[in-house]
N, C-alpha and C positions, 0 to 999 in steps of 0.2 A: 481822664488822661493823667499820666504821670509826668511830673516835671522835676528837674533838678532845681534846688533853691537858688544856686548861684547863677542859673540862666535867667531867673526872674529878678533877682537883685539888680538894681540899676535901671530897670525898665521905667519909662516915663509913666506917671500916673495921670490918667485922663478922666476928668469929671464930666458932668452933663453940659458944662459951658466953658470948657477949656482945660489946658494942662495945669496940674496942681503941684507938680514937683516930681520926685522920683522915689522908687522903693529902695530903702536902705537896708532893712533886715526884717526878720520875722520873730514873733514871740509865740512859743508853744507851751502847753501845760505839761507838767511832769506826771500826770496820771494817764491820760489818753494819748499822749504824744500827738496832739492835734494843734494845728496853727490857729491861734486865737486872734492875732492881729498882724497886719502889715504895718511896719513903721515907715512913714513917709517923711522925707526931708523936703520941705517946701521951698528950699533955696532962697533966692532973693525976693520971691513973692511975699512971704511972711517973715522975712528976716532970718531965714534958716530954721524957723520953728519946726519941731517934729510933731507929727500927729499920728494917732492910732486909727487904723481902718480895719473894721471887722470883715471877715469873709462874707458876712451877710450883705455887705454893700457892693460886692464884686459883680461885675457883669460879664467880663471876658478877659482872657489872657491871649495876647498876640505876640508870640515869640519871634516871628519873622519881623514884625514892625517894632518889636521891643516896647510894647505898651501894655498897661493894665487899665482897663476901663472900670469905673465905679459909678454907682447911681447917686452921686452926691454933687452939689453945686459948690462953687468957690465960696459963696456966702455961708453955706453950712460949715465948711471947713474953717473959714475965718472966725466964725462965732463959736466954734467948738471949745470945750474946756481945755485949758492948757495942761500939758504933761511935763513934769520936770524930767528932762532927759538924763540927768545925772543920778536919778534915784530909781529903784525898782518900782514897777507898776503895782500898786496896792489894790486890794479888793475894793476899797472905797473909790479909788480912781476909776476902776472898771465900772462900778455902779453909776458914777456920774456920767461916764461916756455913754453907757447903754441907755440911761434915762434921757439924755440929750438927743440921741439919734433915734430912740424908740426901738433899739435892737432887743430881742429876747435874751435872757441870760442863759448861759450854758452850764452854770455850776449848780443848778437845782434840777434834779431828775436823775434817772438811771442811765441815760444814754450819752453818747458822745457829744450831742448838741442839746442836752437838757432833757426835757420831758416829752419829746416828740415820738409819736408812734412811727414816724417815717424814718427812724434810725436805719442807717447811719447818715442819711443824706441831708444836706442843708435845705431848708425851706426858705426861699427868698420872697415869697408872697406874703405881704403884711396881713392880708385877710386870713391867712392860715396859721399865723403865728400864735401858738398856744401860750396862755399865761401859766406860769408854774403853779403847782399846787402848794398853797401856803403851809400845808401840813408835811410836805416833803422836806427833809433836811438837805441843806446845801453841802457841798464838799469844798474843802480848801485846796487850792492848787497854787503852785509856785510857777510863775511864768519865767521861761528860760529863753535866752536869746540864741538864735541859730548861729549868729556870728561868734558869740562867746563860746558855745559848745564845740564849734569847729576847732579841731586840734586836740580834743580830749583823747587820752590814751585808751586803747581797747585791751581789756584783760580777759583772756580766755581762761578756761578751767585749769590750764597747765602753763600759763605764762602770757606775756604780752605779745600782741600780734600786729600792732600798728596804731593808727590814729584816725579820728573822724575827719574826713575831707569835705563832705557835703551831705545833703539830705535829699531824698526823693519824696515828693508829696503827691497826693491824689487830689485833683481839683474838683472832684465830686463831693468829697467829704472833708477835705483839707486835713486829713490825717497824714502824718509822716509815716510812709510805708516802709522805708528803708534808710539806713545810714550807709553812706558810701565810705568804705574803709580802705585806706591806703596802707598796704603792707610792705612798702619798699624797704623798710629797715629789716625785714625778715626774709621776704622773697622779692628780689628786685623786679619792679615793674608791675606786680599784680595788684589789682583792686577787686574787692568783693563787696557784696551787699549783705547787710545784717538787719533783720527785722526787729523793731522794738519788742515783738513777742518773745524774742530770744534773749532779752536783757534780763539779767538777774537783779541787778541794782546799779544805781549810779552814785558814785561818791563825788558830789558836787564840790566839796572842799578840796579833794585831791585831783579833781578834773580827770576822773577815770571812770570808764564804763565797763562793768563786769558782765560778761555774757555766759550763758549756759552751753557753751560750745568749746570743743577742744581745738587746739591749733591744727591738728592733723585733719579734722573734719572741715575746717575753714580752708585749709590748703587744697583739699580735693573738691571744693565747691565750685560751681560755674563762675568763670572769670567775668568781670564787668569792665567795659571800656566806655569812655565818655562819648564815643561816636555812636554807640549802639542805642537802639530803642529798647526800653524794658517792656517786652511784649508779655502777654499772658502765658505763652509757651515757656518763655525764659523763667517767669515767676513760678510756673508749675514745676519746672526742673529744680529750681532752688528749694521749694518746699518739699519736694519728694526727696531730695538729697538729705535734708535735715529731718525728714520724717515728721514734718510739722503740718498742722491743719492750716490751709490757706485762708487768709482773711476774707476773701470774697465769698466763701461758703458761709461764714458768719453773717456777712452783709445780706445774704439771701435767706437767712434763717435756716440753713441746712444743718 
């Protein structure tokens, strides 16, 4: 199922033995554009301490009840390694977190979630978690905050077209499938979806996303509204418009 990031941010985080705080933002990697952690604000319970939760720990998302359920206890969260909220998350921080919770690493292997042949889907069964091949080289990723990247300018091949307003993620793989682009400074009122597949590069220092699309092609693309559901039919129209191979054909090995 596809979800807007902003609809999940603010949801209460519910553990195995009670509420743990709320979802503040998300960190994604700049290689696969996949959510690696939910950032939880524990509020008064742990003095406002922030913790990282991997999608491996997620059980369900209830948008109607505005809750996200995870398979962790309050004690596990309380004893988890602290993260300095004012500094970027380092690979060493990630290793410490993964060792503590027993989560498999995602940065060793050829796939979105590491070395799994079940690509691209998450495996939440500990008995099926494969250990990475020590002979396989890991890859370095930079974790990016969805909150920080919101507002980045979008640069088409022939000029600016708007800015990032939100992200749409897939809760089966936790990949970011689309960026929601607000083009109100160019065409009043229109919003469009842009896939990470169509991004040429991101200038993190300039806070600008360069896409391999022209302004005219974006102007003629199917319009997106916050009230609509992103159905497979809508996605198909979008990919046909841009003459792009759909991500779900890759997921199926087609």
